[in-house]
C-alpha atoms as one frame of an Amber mdcrd trajectory, in Angstrom:
protein
   0.027  -0.056  -0.142   1.385   3.745  -0.734   2.541   5.733   2.469   1.461
   9.186   1.317   2.847  12.358   2.337   1.548  15.915   2.149   4.782  18.433
   2.169   3.243  21.276   3.916   5.290  24.954   5.253   5.588  22.877   8.738
   7.327  19.548   6.989   6.056  16.118   5.883   2.826  15.454   7.180   1.624
  11.643   7.148  -1.593  11.124   5.369  -1.557   7.552   5.313   1.142   5.829
   6.574   1.219   2.063   5.634   4.825   1.236   5.541   5.128   0.943   1.560
   6.925   2.882  -1.103   6.096   6.683  -0.379   4.643   9.386  -2.675   4.841
  13.116  -1.988   2.172  15.243  -2.740   2.850  18.923  -3.118  -0.349  21.589
  -2.779   2.109  23.450  -5.088   0.729  27.258  -5.289   3.592  27.966  -7.569
   3.053  24.996  -9.563   0.578  26.156 -12.710  -1.376  22.835 -13.933  -3.041
  22.635 -17.575  -4.941  19.821 -19.187  -4.061  19.961 -23.069  -5.559  17.418
 -25.819  -3.160  16.517 -28.690  -4.409  16.504 -32.365  -1.511  15.314 -33.824
  -0.669  11.439 -33.884   2.850  11.207 -34.607   5.676  11.715 -32.033   7.544
  13.961 -33.404   4.778  15.881 -34.216   2.721  15.576 -30.946   5.976  17.003
 -29.321   5.828  19.843 -31.625   2.193  20.613 -30.736   3.198  20.805 -27.460
   5.585  22.526 -27.266   3.520  25.568 -29.341   1.020  24.793 -26.800   3.217
  25.093 -23.924   4.767  28.616 -25.738   1.105  29.521 -25.192   0.123  29.119
 -22.311   3.739  30.597 -20.123   4.255  33.576 -18.835   7.611  33.534 -19.508
   9.953  31.857 -22.047   9.358  27.972 -21.720  13.323  27.409 -21.563  13.179
  28.856 -17.947  10.311  26.724 -16.668  10.896  23.391 -15.606   7.792  21.300
 -17.405   6.456  18.054 -16.713   4.169  15.919 -18.205   1.964  13.084 -17.888
   0.857  10.104 -19.714  -1.507  10.909 -22.338  -4.698   8.796 -22.938  -6.678
   7.640 -25.635  -8.066  11.222 -26.795  -4.675  12.287 -26.589  -4.991  14.794
 -23.292  -2.653  14.711 -20.896  -1.702  17.293 -17.917   1.115  19.857 -18.267
   3.055  20.934 -15.143   5.121  24.435 -15.054   6.997  25.470 -11.867  10.276
  27.556 -11.240  13.048  24.874 -11.602  14.978  26.212  -8.663  11.907  25.974
  -6.537  11.334  22.652  -7.531  15.037  21.737  -6.642  14.612  23.494  -3.189
  11.942  21.085  -2.056  13.675  18.061  -3.642  16.773  19.379  -1.295  14.454
  19.202   1.744  13.249  15.551   0.792  16.752  14.484   0.327  17.885  15.812
   3.983  15.009  14.482   5.404  16.833  11.102   4.065  13.865  10.495   1.895
  13.578   8.645  -1.213  10.331   8.542  -2.578   8.527   7.066  -5.256   7.185
   9.938  -6.920   6.654  14.017  -5.520   3.337  14.864  -7.806   0.664  17.769
  -7.738  -1.505  17.355  -4.922  -4.111  19.129  -6.989  -4.231  16.186  -9.380
  -4.932  13.838  -6.608  -8.414  15.542  -6.291 -11.262  13.590  -7.550 -11.966
  14.017 -11.250 -14.658  16.502 -10.707 -18.135  15.896 -12.674 -19.000  17.687
 -15.367 -20.115  21.716 -14.853 -18.298  21.255 -11.124 -14.546  21.506  -9.528
 -12.972  19.487  -6.714 -11.648  21.069  -3.945  -9.358  21.211  -1.120  -8.048
  23.425   1.975  -4.539  23.804   2.677  -4.079  26.288   5.517  -5.000  29.878
   3.927  -5.097  28.447  -0.044  -7.604  25.965  -1.445  -6.483  23.667  -3.921
  -8.740  23.519  -7.261  -8.715  20.938 -10.275 -11.272  21.660 -12.923 -11.313
  20.180 -16.568  -8.811  21.644 -18.069  -6.590  23.363 -15.338  -5.823  22.888
 -11.609  -4.291  25.246  -9.008  -3.601  25.995  -5.424  -5.033  29.760  -4.841
  -6.673  32.120  -2.684  -9.827  31.737  -1.098 -11.194  34.988  -2.703 -10.332
  33.480  -6.056 -11.739  30.234  -5.913 -14.771  31.246  -7.681 -13.003  33.195
 -10.072 -11.602  29.824 -11.253 -13.752  27.961 -11.555 -16.075  30.183 -13.929
 -19.162  29.453 -13.086 -18.771  25.823 -12.374 -20.537  24.294  -9.352 -18.114
  24.819  -5.761 -18.247  22.473  -3.010 -16.871  23.445   0.335 -13.477  22.838
   0.528 -12.540  20.307   2.992  -9.194  19.647   4.578  -6.758  18.520   2.220
  -5.534  15.727   4.162  -9.122  14.762   4.454  -9.574  14.506   1.091  -6.698
  12.971  -0.062  -7.239  10.217   2.598 -10.219   9.298   0.858  -7.978   8.590
  -2.646  -5.909   6.136  -0.888  -5.045   3.325  -2.439  -3.789   6.071  -4.775
  -5.151   6.183  -8.335  -2.868   4.104 -10.715  -1.599   6.879 -12.865   0.992
   8.807 -11.101   2.561   9.650 -13.875   3.096  13.362 -13.440   5.749  12.899
 -11.262   7.242  15.908 -11.220  10.990  14.958 -11.127  10.998  14.814 -14.733
  14.073  16.125 -17.094  17.213  16.795 -14.785  15.331  16.093 -11.917  14.789
  12.630 -12.881  16.542  10.189 -10.816  19.316   7.747 -11.918  16.681   5.185
 -12.166  13.347   6.028 -13.002  10.104   3.072 -13.388   8.978   4.849 -16.701
  12.875   3.846 -18.160  12.025   0.180 -17.675  12.265  -1.719 -20.779   8.275
  -2.787 -19.757   7.269   0.700 -19.332   9.140   1.962 -22.592   7.102  -0.554
 -24.581   3.781   0.991 -23.749   4.324   4.295 -23.662   7.402   5.907 -26.306
   5.381   9.084 -26.555   5.789  10.083 -23.449   9.371   9.346 -23.403   9.199
  11.350 -26.680   7.640  14.105 -24.618   9.009  13.849 -21.155  12.921  14.145
 -23.644  11.299  17.104 -25.935  10.741  19.162 -23.075  13.543  17.827 -20.834
  15.426  19.741 -23.905  14.018  22.360 -25.089  16.839  24.341 -27.362  16.479
  21.146 -29.492  12.387  21.332 -29.597  12.784  25.297 -30.691  15.805  24.160
 -33.244  13.303  21.752 -34.752  10.333  24.787 -34.954  12.338  26.840 -36.647
  12.118  24.638 -39.794  10.433  26.039 -43.005   7.171  24.021 -43.132   6.428
  24.982 -39.885   7.063  28.915 -40.271   4.534  28.118 -43.476   2.049  26.444
 -41.220   1.930  29.088 -38.731   1.683  31.725 -41.401  -1.419  29.938 -42.653
  -3.149  29.536 -39.641  -2.753  32.956 -39.113  -4.018  33.915 -42.442  -6.694
  31.707 -41.492  -8.013  33.017 -37.760  -7.567  36.812 -39.452  -9.887  35.669
 -42.203 -12.207  34.421 -39.621 -12.320  37.238 -36.701 -12.424  40.196 -39.256
 -14.512  38.531 -42.411 -11.543  39.423 -44.925  -7.944  37.546 -45.646  -5.075
  39.992 -45.704  -2.299  38.983 -47.756   0.485  38.273 -46.056   0.601  36.635
 -42.387   2.268  39.967 -41.313  -0.455  41.820 -42.215  -3.074  39.852 -40.624
  -1.423  39.726 -37.526  -1.066  43.610 -37.697  -5.189  43.680 -38.699  -6.153
  41.988 -35.649  -3.942  43.319 -33.169  -5.244  47.365 -34.409  -8.665  45.649
 -34.452  -8.113  44.454 -30.841  -7.005  48.014 -29.807  -9.908  49.483 -31.405
 -12.251  47.581 -29.762 -10.531  47.358 -26.032  -9.664  51.114 -25.908  -8.062
  52.241 -23.121  -8.303  48.736 -21.083  -7.325  48.804 -17.408  -7.277  45.091
 -16.384  -4.131  44.443 -19.028  -1.796  47.570 -17.892  -2.866  47.277 -14.180
  -2.222  43.351 -13.715   1.007  44.018 -15.732   2.091  46.884 -13.186   0.905
  44.499 -10.137   2.918  41.568 -11.425   6.136  43.766 -12.447   6.265  45.367
  -8.934   5.988  41.877  -7.160   9.383  41.488  -8.125  10.313  44.578  -6.518
   9.555  44.148  -2.978  11.392  47.391  -1.614   8.542  49.078  -3.836   4.929
  49.158  -3.410   1.996  50.779  -5.205   0.481  52.735  -3.052  -2.160  54.833
  -5.781  -3.729  54.010  -8.855  -5.497  57.005 -10.484  -7.136  56.523 -14.729
  -5.799  60.325 -15.849  -8.385  62.053 -18.449  -7.252  60.499 -22.088  -6.598
  57.366 -20.627  -3.116  57.312 -18.901  -2.763  55.343 -16.064  -0.936  57.277
 -13.301   0.343  54.909 -10.377   1.761  56.061  -7.374   5.036  54.515  -5.964
   6.478  54.791  -2.688  10.231  53.555  -1.469  13.627  54.078  -1.982  15.100
  56.374  -4.979  17.050  53.636  -6.381  14.494  51.078  -5.957  11.429  53.119
  -7.397  13.688  53.636 -10.332  14.286  50.182 -10.953  10.961  49.318 -10.967
  10.278  52.378 -12.864  12.838  50.971 -15.415  11.629  47.290 -15.499   7.268
  49.383 -15.946   9.093  50.634 -19.450  10.472  47.716 -20.858   7.014  46.543
 -20.606   4.047  45.944 -23.457   2.835  49.569 -22.570   4.307  53.172 -23.225
   5.558  54.033 -20.066   6.662  57.819 -18.447   8.253  58.289 -15.199   7.969
  61.604 -13.067   9.784  61.146  -9.717   7.488  58.439  -7.452   4.730  58.582
 -10.522   4.563  56.292 -13.310   1.762  56.654 -16.040   0.979  53.596 -18.444
  -0.392  54.319 -21.396  -1.057  52.589 -24.700  -0.361  48.986 -25.490   2.898
  48.509 -27.873   1.902  45.646 -29.678   4.313  44.432 -32.221   3.066  41.826
 -34.866   5.914  39.888 -34.712   8.867  39.243 -32.255  12.063  41.273 -33.199
  14.203  39.249 -30.347  13.350  35.774 -32.378  14.508  36.882 -35.988  14.342
  32.887 -36.842  11.720  33.001 -39.473   9.986  29.468 -37.794   9.980  31.742
 -34.410   8.904  35.186 -35.601   5.795  33.005 -37.747   4.594  31.157 -34.316
   4.992  34.380 -32.494   2.010  35.986 -35.152   0.330  32.777 -34.762   0.064
  32.918 -31.469  -1.073  37.074 -30.938  -3.203  36.559 -33.450  -4.886  33.987
 -31.488  -4.993  35.931 -27.986  -6.029  38.649 -30.229  -9.139  37.007 -32.233
 -10.193  35.170 -28.683  -9.953  39.022 -27.321 -12.435  40.567 -29.972 -14.809
  37.569 -29.599 -15.473  37.865 -25.841 -15.874  41.549 -26.375 -18.712  40.658
 -28.656 -22.714  40.481 -27.361 -24.065  37.010 -26.965 -27.296  36.153 -28.031
 -29.698  37.259 -24.762 -27.143  39.024 -22.999 -28.279  40.490 -20.186 -28.620
  44.091 -19.348 -25.363  46.211 -18.431 -26.103  46.844 -14.893 -27.494  43.343
 -14.270 -24.338  42.022 -15.352 -21.775  44.222 -13.558 -24.162  43.652 -10.105
 -23.736  39.493 -11.130 -19.309  40.703 -11.122 -19.757  41.754  -7.912 -21.720
  39.081  -6.241 -19.489  36.161  -7.728 -16.709  38.124  -6.540 -18.099  38.184
  -3.288 -19.040  41.780  -3.037 -22.677  42.889  -1.713 -22.101  45.904  -3.617
 -25.249  47.713  -5.530 -23.377  49.622  -8.438 -25.252  53.172  -8.379 -26.939
  54.760 -11.470 -25.029  58.643 -12.514 -26.482  60.421 -15.758 -25.333  60.004
 -18.571 -25.202  55.869 -18.408 -22.953  55.814 -15.881 -22.695  53.012 -12.740
 -20.476  53.807 -10.153 -19.263  51.448  -7.796 -17.453  52.483  -4.389 -15.467
  49.480  -2.777 -14.276  50.253   0.847 -11.810  46.807   1.256 -10.952  44.415
  -0.990  -7.917  42.393  -1.848  -6.170  42.895  -4.477  -6.113  39.321  -5.725
 -10.028  39.878  -6.099  -9.819  43.364  -7.268  -8.065  42.632 -10.275  -9.743
  39.900 -11.961 -13.145  42.228 -11.235 -11.542  44.684 -13.232 -10.611  42.598
 -16.368 -14.031  40.706 -15.507 -16.031  44.409 -15.710 -13.960  45.186 -19.033
 -14.643  41.366 -20.926 -18.350  42.472 -20.026 -18.523  45.641 -22.284 -17.691
  47.650 -19.600 -15.372  51.001 -20.060 -14.020  52.713 -17.120 -13.978  56.249
 -17.184 -13.091  56.866 -13.524 -11.007  54.590 -11.149  -8.953  55.759  -8.174
  -6.876  53.160  -6.134  -4.954  53.581  -2.879  -4.391  51.683   0.094  -5.429
  50.569   3.549  -3.637  50.633   6.680  -4.663  47.141   6.945  -2.456  46.547
   3.385  -6.431  45.583   1.921  -7.532  48.436  -1.069 -10.167  50.602  -1.559
 -11.666  51.794  -4.997 -13.860  53.967  -6.679 -14.607  53.444 -10.007 -17.155
  54.521 -12.649 -18.141  52.438 -15.934 -20.416  52.684 -19.214 -21.531  50.347
 -21.656 -18.982  50.004 -24.477 -20.874  50.610 -27.592 -20.748  47.245 -29.922
């Protein structure tokens, strides 16, 4: 019988201690889990498709991340784990120092039960909640569970150890062992002759992810560049109703259409600012003000050198940026059609195609659906799903005013994004920090003409 250990903040917690081979479950707020479906059939084609999809999902260069994959099922679906390699190395070093050589090190979220259609599985891990849906799994703040569930049924989370105890004996498929690639032990069960005979595809995918430079070299082949450009043209034709002459023109047309549809969208700029400032812990974001004409004024505090370094990082991002003392103003997006940092034909074509796909999805999300609820009802619904018992106040000119006395940033940022996806334009926004490190916000919204 499996001995299941849960790696928590205070060390290893035995969930089931049956004296057999050990499996260590990581709650993993730093592990991103995605379930993908691969349409290709050959090993090389599947490895190419997987690499492309991972590049689309990753928030940074995939070569800088550690990736692990599960065994694909009969329909080509598999789980992909992305995480910082330094953090995984620290966790594995801690296990080694504890004298533990586990049979597998797996994300705890994937040990939760497979959810029923229209529902998600959950479990409480300290102040966080593990969520497993049909296509993604994560360990998130409690306030983000409803947002991540996206309307699916969510049962009250039980303690993680209790939820896992009911899963023992564990499901037979523990193939998403995080110890893949350079973290794999010298002898792995998936390298046995018997196992290799049945899952050659998994080995090809794992080898491809462990040696990303070789995968990227293959992606530079001219045939893939042609395929990416053909996909870009097809995406543009579906989204815009006309087929541009070249893939470069198609990507640019989609980017222009998205900018025109979004106008001065606030959520992308604010999310970028918060993510950037998280890497500068000596700098605090004290205030946010949406100024006339569209710039987003960020009031920063901290030592001058730290503030200047944070401002330089903001200026290096995808938005126009101007620093004036401790204030940084973020303007319109700089959205190149291709990627100047990747001159290779296939990489540039891939970047165009991925950007085109994101732009087309954003355009589609902004179009009205059949039977769409009135604007005020949509905004009220978003507030309720975020756990805020607030009623928007109608203002002259068709405006809605919302005042939020206290909210966590983990709730506010997705809420602003949801407002804009629901067809709202923020005409006024003021955010300031409360003494308890929550945020207070006042905003005015109007319905964007469609």
